C-alpha positions in Angstrom: -16.9 48.0 -55.1 -14.7 49.1 -58.3 -12.3 47.3 -60.6 -11.9 44.8 -63.2 -13.1 41.7 -64.4 -13.1 38.9 -67.0 -14.8 35.7 -68.1 -12.4 33.7 -70.3 -10.3 32.7 -67.9 -12.3 34.1 -65.5 -10.5 37.1 -63.4 -11.5 39.4 -61.0 -9.3 42.8 -59.3 -11.8 45.0 -57.1 -11.3 47.7 -54.6 -14.1 46.9 -51.8 -15.3 49.3 -49.3 -17.9 48.8 -46.8 -19.3 50.1 -44.1 -22.0 49.2 -41.2 -22.7 46.2 -42.7 -25.0 44.1 -40.8 -23.5 41.0 -39.5 -27.0 39.1 -38.9 -27.8 39.4 -42.8 -24.9 36.4 -43.0 -27.1 34.0 -40.4 -28.5 32.1 -43.2 -25.3 31.2 -44.7 -24.1 30.0 -41.3 -27.1 27.9 -39.6 -26.3 24.6 -41.4 -22.6 24.7 -40.5 -22.5 26.4 -36.9 -24.4 25.7 -34.0 -25.1 29.6 -33.4 -27.4 32.6 -34.0 -26.0 35.4 -35.3 -28.1 38.0 -33.7 -26.1 41.4 -34.2 -23.0 43.0 -34.8 -21.5 45.5 -37.7 -18.7 45.2 -40.0 -16.9 47.7 -41.8 -14.2 47.0 -44.2 -11.7 48.0 -47.0 -9.3 46.6 -49.1 -8.8 44.4 -52.2 -10.4 41.4 -53.7 -8.6 39.2 -56.3 -10.0 36.5 -58.3 -8.1 34.1 -60.8 -9.9 31.0 -62.2 -7.6 30.4 -64.7 -5.5 27.3 -64.9 -6.5 23.6 -64.3 -6.6 24.0 -60.6 -9.1 25.3 -58.0 -9.7 29.2 -58.4 -7.5 31.7 -56.3 -9.2 34.2 -54.2 -7.4 36.4 -52.1 -8.8 39.4 -49.8 -6.4 42.2 -48.5 -7.5 44.3 -46.0 -6.5 47.8 -44.9 -8.4 48.0 -42.0 -10.8 45.6 -40.3 -13.3 46.7 -37.4 -15.8 44.4 -35.6 -18.1 45.6 -33.2 -19.2 42.9 -30.7 -18.2 39.7 -32.5 -15.1 38.9 -34.7 -15.2 35.9 -37.1 -12.0 35.4 -39.2 -11.3 32.9 -41.9 -7.8 31.6 -43.1 -6.7 31.9 -46.8 -3.9 30.5 -48.1 -1.8 33.9 -46.5 -3.6 35.9 -43.9 -2.0 38.8 -41.9 -3.8 40.9 -39.5 -2.1 43.8 -38.4 -3.9 44.6 -35.4 -7.1 43.3 -34.1 -8.9 45.5 -31.2 -11.9 44.1 -29.5 -13.4 47.2 -27.3 -16.7 46.3 -25.3 -16.6 42.3 -26.2 -18.6 39.8 -24.7 -18.1 36.2 -24.0 -20.4 33.5 -22.9 -18.7 30.2 -21.8 -21.2 27.1 -20.6 -20.2 24.1 -19.2 -23.4 22.0 -20.0 -25.1 19.2 -18.3 -23.3 16.7 -20.3 -19.7 17.8 -19.0 -19.0 19.5 -22.6 -18.4 23.4 -23.2 -20.9 25.2 -25.3 -17.8 26.1 -27.9 -17.4 22.5 -28.4 -20.9 22.4 -30.1 -20.1 25.2 -32.4 -20.0 23.2 -35.5 -22.6 21.0 -36.5 -21.9 17.5 -36.7 -21.5 15.9 -40.4 -24.2 13.7 -41.3 -23.3 9.8 -41.9 -22.0 9.2 -44.9 -21.1 5.7 -46.4 -17.7 4.8 -47.1 -17.4 4.2 -50.7 -16.5 0.4 -51.7 -12.9 0.1 -52.6 -11.0 -3.0 -53.8 -8.1 -4.6 -51.7 -5.2 -3.4 -54.2 -6.3 0.6 -53.8 -6.9 0.7 -49.9 -3.6 1.5 -49.2 -3.3 4.1 -51.5 -6.6 5.6 -50.7 -5.5 5.5 -47.0 -2.6 7.2 -47.5 -4.4 10.1 -49.2 -7.0 10.1 -46.6 -3.9 11.0 -44.1 -2.7 13.3 -46.3 -6.2 14.9 -46.5 -6.8 14.7 -43.0 -3.4 16.3 -42.1 -3.5 20.2 -41.3 -2.0 22.4 -43.8 0.5 24.6 -43.0 -0.7 28.1 -43.4 0.9 31.1 -43.3 -0.8 33.8 -40.8 0.2 36.4 -38.8 -1.2 38.7 -36.4 0.1 41.7 -35.8 -1.3 42.9 -32.6 -4.6 42.0 -30.3 -5.8 44.2 -28.1 -8.8 43.7 -25.4 -10.3 46.6 -23.9 -12.9 46.8 -21.4 -14.4 43.2 -21.9 -16.7 40.7 -19.9 -16.5 37.0 -19.8 -19.4 35.2 -18.3 -19.0 31.3 -17.1 -21.9 29.4 -16.1 -21.4 25.2 -15.0 -24.5 23.4 -15.6 -22.7 20.3 -14.6 -22.5 21.2 -11.0 -25.6 20.9 -8.9 -26.6 23.5 -7.6 -25.4 25.2 -11.0 -22.5 27.8 -10.5 -21.4 30.8 -12.3 -18.6 33.7 -12.7 -18.2 36.6 -13.9 -15.0 38.3 -15.4 -15.3 42.1 -16.4 -12.6 44.9 -16.8 -10.5 42.7 -19.3 -7.8 44.5 -20.6 -4.5 43.3 -22.4 -2.6 42.6 -25.4 -1.0 40.0 -27.5 2.1 40.9 -29.6 2.6 39.8 -32.8 1.7 36.1 -33.6 3.4 33.7 -36.1 3.5 30.2 -36.4 7.5 30.3 -35.3 7.4 33.2 -33.0 5.3 33.3 -29.9 3.6 36.1 -28.6 4.0 38.4 -25.6 0.5 38.1 -23.5 -0.3 40.6 -20.9 -3.9 40.1 -19.6 -5.7 41.9 -16.6 -8.8 41.4 -15.5 -11.4 41.5 -12.3 -13.4 38.3 -10.9 -17.2 39.5 -10.2 -15.8 43.3 -10.2 -13.8 42.5 -7.5 -10.9 39.9 -7.0 -8.0 41.0 -9.5 -6.5 38.6 -11.7 -3.4 39.0 -14.0 -1.8 36.8 -16.4 1.4 37.6 -18.2 3.7 35.1 -20.7 3.9 33.9 -24.0 1.1 32.1 -26.3 1.4 30.9 -29.9 -1.7 29.2 -31.0 -0.6 29.5 -34.8 2.1 27.1 -34.3 1.6 23.6 -35.4 1.4 22.2 -31.8 0.2 25.0 -29.1 3.0 26.4 -27.1 2.1 28.2 -23.8 4.3 29.9 -21.0 2.6 31.6 -18.6 2.1 32.9 -15.3 -1.6 33.4 -13.4 -2.2 35.5 -10.1 -5.4 36.1 -8.5 -6.1 37.5 -5.0 -9.1 37.6 -2.4 -11.6 35.6 -4.3 -14.6 34.6 -2.3 -15.0 31.5 -1.4 -18.3 31.2 -0.8 -19.0 31.1 -4.6 -17.3 27.6 -5.0 -20.0 25.9 -2.5 -21.8 24.3 -5.5 -18.0 22.5 -5.7 -17.6 21.9 -2.3 -21.1 20.3 -1.6 -20.4 18.2 -4.5 -16.8 16.6 -3.9 -16.4 17.4 -0.3 -19.9 17.4 1.7 -19.9 20.8 3.3 -20.9 24.3 1.8 -18.7 26.9 2.3 -19.3 29.7 4.8 -16.7 32.4 4.5 -12.8 32.7 3.2 -10.9 33.7 0.5 -8.8 32.3 -2.2 -5.9 33.2 -3.9 -3.5 31.8 -6.6 -0.4 31.7 -8.4 -0.1 29.3 -11.3 2.5 28.9 -14.1 2.0 26.6 -17.2 3.9 25.5 -19.8 2.8 23.5 -22.9 5.6 22.5 -25.5 5.5 19.5 -27.8 2.3 18.4 -26.6 3.4 18.4 -23.3 2.1 20.0 -20.4 4.0 21.1 -17.2 2.0 23.4 -14.2 2.6 24.5 -10.7 -0.3 25.7 -8.7 0.1 27.4 -5.4 -3.4 27.7 -3.7 -4.2 29.9 -1.1 -7.0 29.4 1.3 -7.4 32.1 4.1 -9.8 31.8 6.7 -11.9 28.7 5.0 -14.8 28.2 7.1 -17.2 25.3 5.8 -21.2 25.3 7.0 -23.1 22.3 8.1 -22.5 18.7 6.3 -24.6 18.0 3.3 -25.4 14.4 2.0 -23.3 14.1 -1.5 -22.7 10.9 -3.5 -19.6 12.3 -5.3 -18.1 13.9 -1.4 -15.0 12.7 -0.6 -15.7 9.8 2.4 -13.1 11.5 4.9 -12.9 13.7 8.3 -12.7 16.9 6.0 -12.9 19.2 9.4 -9.8 17.2 10.6 -8.1 17.6 7.5 -8.7 21.5 7.6 -7.3 21.5 10.8 -4.6 19.8 10.2 -3.5 21.9 6.9 -4.5 25.3 8.3 -1.9 27.2 10.1 -2.0 29.5 13.1 -2.9 32.2 10.9 -6.0 30.7 9.6 -4.2 30.1 6.1 -3.9 26.8 4.1 -1.3 27.1 1.6 -0.5 24.0 -0.9 1.3 23.5 -4.1 0.0 21.4 -6.7 2.4 20.2 -9.4 1.2 18.5 -12.2 2.0 17.1 -15.6 0.9 15.0 -18.5 0.6 14.7 -22.6 -2.1 16.6 -24.3 -2.7 13.3 -26.4 -3.9 11.6 -23.5 -7.6 11.5 -23.6 -8.2 11.1 -19.8 -5.8 13.9 -19.1 -7.8 17.3 -17.9 -6.1 20.2 -15.9 -9.1 20.6 -13.5 -9.7 17.2 -13.1 -6.0 16.6 -12.2 -6.3 19.7 -9.8 -9.2 18.6 -8.2 -7.6 15.0 -7.3 -4.6 16.5 -6.2 -6.4 18.2 -3.7 -8.8 15.8 -2.3 -5.7 13.8 -2.5 -4.2 16.1 0.0 -7.2 15.8 2.1 -7.3 12.2 2.3 -3.5 12.0 2.8 -3.8 14.6 6.0 -6.6 12.2 7.9 -5.1 8.9 6.6 -1.5 9.8 7.7 -1.7 12.9 9.9 1.4 12.1 11.8 3.2 12.0 8.5 1.9 15.5 7.5 3.2 16.9 10.6 6.4 15.2 10.0 6.9 16.9 6.7 5.8 20.1 8.1 7.4 20.5 11.1 11.0 18.0 11.0 9.6 14.6 12.0 11.1 14.7 15.4 14.6 14.4 14.2 16.9 13.5 11.5 16.0 9.7 11.5 12.5 9.9 12.5 9.3 9.5 9.9 6.4 11.3 10.2 4.6 8.3 11.2 6.8 7.8 13.9 5.6 10.9 15.6 2.1 8.5 16.3 3.7 7.1 19.2 6.4 7.5 22.0 8.3 4.5 23.2 9.4 3.9 26.9 11.7 1.4 28.3 10.3 -1.5 30.0 8.7 -0.8 33.5 9.1 3.0 33.2 7.2 6.2 32.5 10.4 8.4 31.9 11.2 10.1 28.6 14.1 9.2 26.7 16.1 11.6 24.5 14.2 10.1 21.4 10.7 10.8 23.3 11.6 14.4 24.2 12.7 15.6 20.5 9.4 14.1 19.1 7.5 15.8 21.9 9.2 18.9 20.9 8.0 18.4 17.2 4.3 17.6 18.3 4.4 20.7 20.7 5.9 23.0 17.5 2.6 21.1 15.4 0.2 22.1 18.1 1.3 25.5 18.0 1.1 26.4 14.3 -2.3 24.2 13.8 -4.2 25.6 17.1 -7.5 23.7 15.8 -6.1 20.4 16.5 -6.7 18.6 19.6 -4.6 15.6 20.7 -5.7 12.3 22.5 -3.0 10.6 24.4 -3.1 7.1 25.3 -1.0 5.0 27.1 0.1 1.1 26.5 1.7 -1.6 28.3 3.2 -4.8 27.0 1.7 -7.3 29.2 5.2 -9.6 29.3 8.1 -7.1 29.1 6.3 -4.2 31.3 5.7 -6.9 34.0 9.3 -7.8 34.1 10.1 -4.2 33.6 8.1 -3.4 36.6 9.6 -6.0 39.0 13.3 -5.0 37.8 12.1 -1.1 38.6 10.4 -2.6 41.8 13.9 -4.0 42.8 15.9 -1.0 42.0 13.2 1.6 44.1 14.0 -0.5 47.2 17.6 -0.2 46.9 17.3 3.6 46.4 14.9 3.5 49.6 18.1 1.8 51.3 20.0 5.0 50.6 17.2 7.6 50.8 17.4 6.2 54.7 21.0 6.9 55.2 20.6 10.2 53.2 18.1 10.9 55.4 20.1 10.1 58.6 22.8 12.4 57.4 20.2 15.3 56.5 21.2 15.2 52.8 18.1 13.3 51.7 16.7 14.1 48.5 12.9 15.4 47.8 12.0 11.6 46.8 13.2 8.3 46.8 13.0 8.7 43.0 15.4 11.3 43.1 18.1 8.8 44.5 20.9 7.6 42.1 23.1 4.5 42.5 26.4 4.5 41.6 28.4 1.1 40.6 30.3 1.1 43.3 27.7 0.9 45.7 25.1 -1.3 43.9 26.1 -4.5 45.5 25.8 -3.1 49.2 22.8 -1.7 48.7 21.5 -4.8 46.9 22.4 -6.8 50.0 20.5 -4.3 52.6 17.4 -4.7 50.3 17.8 -8.0 50.1 18.2 -8.4 53.9 15.0 -6.3 54.5 12.4 -9.2 52.5 10.4 -11.5 54.0 10.4 -14.2 51.4 11.6 -17.6 52.0 15.4 -17.4 51.6 18.3 -20.0 51.4 19.9 -20.7 54.7 23.0 -22.4 56.4 23.1 -25.3 58.7 22.6 -23.4 61.5 19.6 -21.2 60.2 21.1 -18.1 59.2 20.2 -16.7 55.7 23.2 -17.3 53.6 25.3 -14.1 51.6 24.5 -14.8 48.1 26.3 -13.6 45.0 24.6 -10.4 43.2 22.6 -12.5 40.7 21.5 -15.0 43.1 20.0 -12.1 45.0 18.8 -10.1 42.1 17.0 -13.2 40.7 15.0 -14.4 44.5 14.3 -10.6 44.6 12.3 -10.8 41.1 10.8 -14.1 41.7 8.9 -12.9 44.4 8.1 -9.7 43.4 4.3 -9.2 42.8 3.0 -6.9 40.0 -0.7 -6.9 39.2 -2.9 -6.4 36.1 -3.8 -2.5 38.2 0.0 -2.1 38.3 0.4 -2.3 34.3 -2.7 -0.1 34.1 -1.3 2.3 36.5 1.7 2.1 34.3 0.1 3.2 31.2 -1.7 6.3 32.9 1.7 7.5 34.6 3.4 7.4 30.9 0.3 9.0 29.3 0.5 11.6 32.1 4.2 11.8 31.7 3.8 12.7 27.9 0.9 15.5 28.7 3.3 17.1 31.7 5.9 17.6 29.1 4.0 19.1 26.1 2.2 21.4 28.6 5.6 22.4 29.8 6.8 23.4 26.6 4.3 26.5 26.7 2.9 25.7 23.3 0.1 23.6 24.0 -2.8 24.4 26.2 -4.4 21.9 28.6 -8.0 22.4 26.9 -6.6 20.6 23.7 -4.8 17.4 25.6 -7.0 14.8 26.6 -5.6 11.5 28.2 -7.7 8.3 27.3 -7.6 4.9 29.1 -4.4 3.0 28.6 -4.4 -0.6 27.8 -2.4 -3.7 27.4 -1.0 -4.2 23.8 0.8 -7.8 23.3 4.2 -7.9 22.4 3.3 -9.6 19.1 1.0 -6.9 18.1 0.9 -5.9 14.5 -0.9 -2.6 15.5 2.6 -0.5 15.1 4.8 -2.9 13.4 8.0 -0.9 14.2 6.9 0.2 17.5 7.3 -1.0 21.0 3.9 -2.4 23.1 5.4 0.1 25.9 4.8 3.2 24.5 2.3 6.3 24.0 0.1 6.3 21.5 -1.3 9.9 19.7 -4.3 10.6 18.0 -5.5 13.8 16.4 -8.8 15.3 16.5 
């Protein structure tokens, strides 16, 4: 060190040069303020040190570096005016630890100040002192400029002791640069690394940590991260370990005016869960069904999790929000699976909601599909084809009131068709079955009269004992009155409806028989609230 100094007033102006200074020697000066031990590192510096104790205010100290080199550790103070032309960190190592208390080790670097008793103040001066305290607490604007930061061959180790069992990850081959940083101008960020020396990670964007409020606008991508490494998290929050699979993600984060907006595209490829593990914090839902719903025919789960919030909210946590959103997707998948299918595959028609895919309605007494039912089946078949792990249960339902009357009307109609079928048989023009016969309006009355005449129930007669000729409504009324429908007929109708739907799904060629099962039908009263918008004459679906 060379230069000049004076005592009255106190002034100094020195040229300083130092090489291979052992940073461990500074540990005694740090231990009262910082919660870490400085065990090594070398410092080399060359610059000008100026001290000015003149005037009534505090002494002014400045140091201007022409070069700064740090080996293994960087520690920088913030004087009133600071400019660093270029910082290069080569072969650096950082160890991040999330403790059992949920706090990072970096949050504990500084020593907590000892409790001090507040000075007594009178009421008159309290407002003035509060104002002074607020001003002193506010961070002062300090002009700081960093020309460029270079990162070369770095390592970042991460350990999570908050999760049981513990989780650890290793980011290596960290390379990149941040362009010039000023309080008013963000710098360009380029960062490349590898997770566990395998999965590539890259970050691109702009960042300004020197601004009064942090500015951040970055995009990050990672590919083919081994999912089995996240088993501690999946056990804790999902209740299953992970046997295999890969994780890739594309995320975009923007922080401006202390507001965060983010997009998180998460891609899970060939996710395979292991055995169920009891965990008190795990989601209470059939997770395997949720995975089957989310995983496409190529074994990929692709979800987007947009988030937003204020950095001033003490409850705001990016990781916590992303986790909650992902768990919410699982919950929604299993609690409203048909809503999910509807959103993914079209909902069975422009006016059909996803939940309406969970059933197909029928006209009373019938098991034939309507155009609306055909549209739903098409959507379900597409969904089943794209979700090959799903299985579908089909359950026919009947309405004990409306379907009872419907079966009677269908029976009357079938008796009329039988009359026409006999005539067509005599003509050699009969279709394959009675059900294939159609009845035109102009032949309805004649066929009804023939069917009525073939019935043996008591009929109105004239004075000479012959059956009266009756109007169409009266013949219909009498035939319906004496028609017999049993509970067995209703059960058979429910099963026919389920079988009709199963056969139609198979006919699409998109679903195999082993993925469809027909379960016993049942009667559902018309006033049932089980499906508020659905008729009781229907088929219900359940995904397994």
